[in-house]
N, C-alpha and C positions, 0 to 999 in steps of 0.2 A: 502494499500498500505506499504511496508516495505521500509526501509531509505535508502536503497541502489537506489531505483526505484522513488523515491521522487528526489534523487540526479541526476540522468539520464535524467530524465523527464525537470528538472531545466535546465540540459547543452542543451538538445536537442531542449527545446524550446526556450533556448537563440541562441543556434547555426543554427539552421534550413534555414534562407536566409543567413546566410552568406554559408553555407556549400551546398544548391542548387546552388547558384552563382557559386560556386567552380566545382561543377560535375555534375549538372545536365545533362548540354549537352550530356557529355561521356555517360553517364547510358542511357540516353533516346534514342540515336543514335542507340547501340546495348541491347536493357532492357534486351534480352534471356541469360544473361553474368556472370558467377562468378568473383566475386572479384575486386580488385584492377586493375587488367591485363587483364579484361573483356573475361576470357576464355569461350567460346562459351559453352551452356549446349549441344549441338550438341557433342561437343569436352568430357564432361564430362560424360552426359548419367543418370545425378540423379534425374529426374522428372519423366519420360516417357510419353507416351501420354495423355496429361490431357482432350484434349476432352471430354465433357460431363461428367466431375468428378468434385467435390466439393473440394476447395482446400483453404487452410488458408495460406497467406504470415505472417509471425510470428515475426513482427520488421520490416514494410514498408516502413519507410521514406516517399516519395512522390509517391510510387504505382506504381511505372514505370514497377517492372516485373508483378503487380498484373494483371495493365492494359493489358499488352502484353499477359498475359494466357488467360485474357477474350476474346480477340481477337482471339487466339487459341479454343475456345469453352469451356473453363472451367468455372465452376460458383465458381467465386470466393470472401473469406472476408478478407480484408487488415488490419491487425491489428497493433498500433502503441500505446507507449505510451504517445508519444509527441504530444499534439494540433496543434503547430504550425508546425511542420511536415506535419500532415495531413490537414493542408489549404494546404500547397504545392501540397499533393494527390487529395484537390479540383480540383484544374486546372489540372492533368495529366491523369484521371480516368474520360471517355469520358462515356461510358457505361459500365456494365457488371460488373462490381467491387463494391462490399459493405464495405465500409470506417467503421472500428471500433477502439474507441478508449478506450484502456483498459490494464489492467498491463496484462505482459505476465504470470505471475506467480497467475492470477484466472480468467481463459478465460471465457466468459461471453455467451459459447456457449453450446448447449445439449452433452451428452454423444455421441462418435460414428457420430458426425457430418460431419467428413472428411475424405476422399479417399487419398487425399495429404497433407504434412505440409511440411512448407520450410522456411528458410532466407538466405540473405543474407548478412554477418555481420550484423545481426538483432539483435532478442530477446535473443538467445542464447549466444551471448557475454555479454550481459547485465543483466540476468537475473541469480539467483541463480538454479543451477541446480538440487538441490533437490527439486525445488519448478518447475521450467519451465517442466522437463523430464515427473514427471507425469501427467501434466496438460496434455502435447502434446499428452504422451500415452492415456489419459482418451477422448480426441475430437477424436482422430482417429480412424477410422473403422481398426478392424481386418484385419491382410495382407496388410493396407494399405501403403504408402511410408511415411519418415521420410526427409528430407535432410537438412544439413545447413552448410556455410561457416563460418570461421571464422579464427580467427590470430591463428597460430601453437604456441607452446609454445618458441621457439626459440626467436625472437625479444624482448617479455619479459625477457628473460634470458640476451641477451647480450646486450640490453638498454645501450647507452653510454652518462649519464645524461651532463659529460662534453661537451660532442660533440653534444650533441642533435640529436644522431642516432644508428641506429645499430653498429655491429660491430663484428670483429672475436672472441673474448674472452666472454667467458662466466664469467656473473656477480652476478648473483643472482642464487639460489640452483635450482634445479630440484624438490626434492621432497619435498611434505608438500605444494607445492605452491597454492592457490585456489582464493584469491582477488588481485586484483591490484587495487589501488586507491592512485591516488595521490594528491589528493585534490585540483586539481585545472580543473580537466576532469572528463570523466567517470568512473564509476566503473566497473571494468569488471574483470568477472570468468573466469579462465583456470582450466584445472585440467591433473596431467598427464596421459599417453593414457592407460595407465592400471586401472586407475582412472578410466576414461570416458568408457571402456568397461565394468567394473563393475557396472558402473550405470546404462547403456544402460540396462546389464541382470535385474539389480532388478526393471525396469520399463517395462518387456517385449519387449525389443527391440532386434531385427536379426543383427547384424551388415553383411552388403554385400558387403560393400568396405569403403577406405578411400582412395580420390584423395587427392595429394601433389602437390598444385597449383606450377607452376614453370613459374617466370618470360619469357618471348619468347624472343630471339634474338632483341636486339633495341626496347624493351618494354620501354613506357614512363606511367606514372602515373597524374592523379591531384591528388594522396593524399602524399606529402611530406615524411612522416614516413617511405615511403615503399622503400627502396634503391632498383633498378632495378639489380647493378649488384650483391650486395649482392644475392637476391632474384632469381639469376640463379644458385648459387653455395648450398644457404641454404634453404629450404621452409620455406615461411613467410603465406602461408595461406593453408588451406585446407578444404575438402568437406566431411563431411561422412554421407553414402549411408548406412540408417537402413530401417528396416520394423516391423512393427509391428506384433508378434506373434499371 
């Protein structure tokens, strides 16, 4: 396991109880939804019909998404690096979803195992894309779907340390960004848009869409780092919709 994955596992193992206490009720109430604003999958349309398909949730937390897709008839594997998050998942998953504690950079599944791989602020936020993308390509069948949400570059680039929130001013350079690590939380990975597209192409992914999620009017969230007024003006989250060539 790489150094940043050990850091992220330690963080999530320590934070899992508090995280689920803060967010589980909201996620469980509407599990088929994306991001902190819970934009419905019926609006985003990233996964398609999963009934009868093999699906990997790639960084599942408490696996609320995975259980919902299992209820829809999918054969679901829910992977997470955090043992503490998966303890919560065991209580959330009633049947149909198989839990797997493993690195997102070394998925212990056979080649071409899945029709759909997805994550909602999951492994694609915390794994090195030069390691995660070839692994997803390896386990995904040709023509399979890959969809993931994550934070856009803009909250990282506009974060005001003094006020501890996003702002209207760019404070960090866009070019060359890759790793964001403060030493107090997770190690996050973020690329510029051209770098993402070139990385996708190197690993045989075709970009079908990029959905920039906008906070709905009057939106609230259990995630205090996300400001709904800011996210009405600028995209704070996005969903990449990809297909394996």
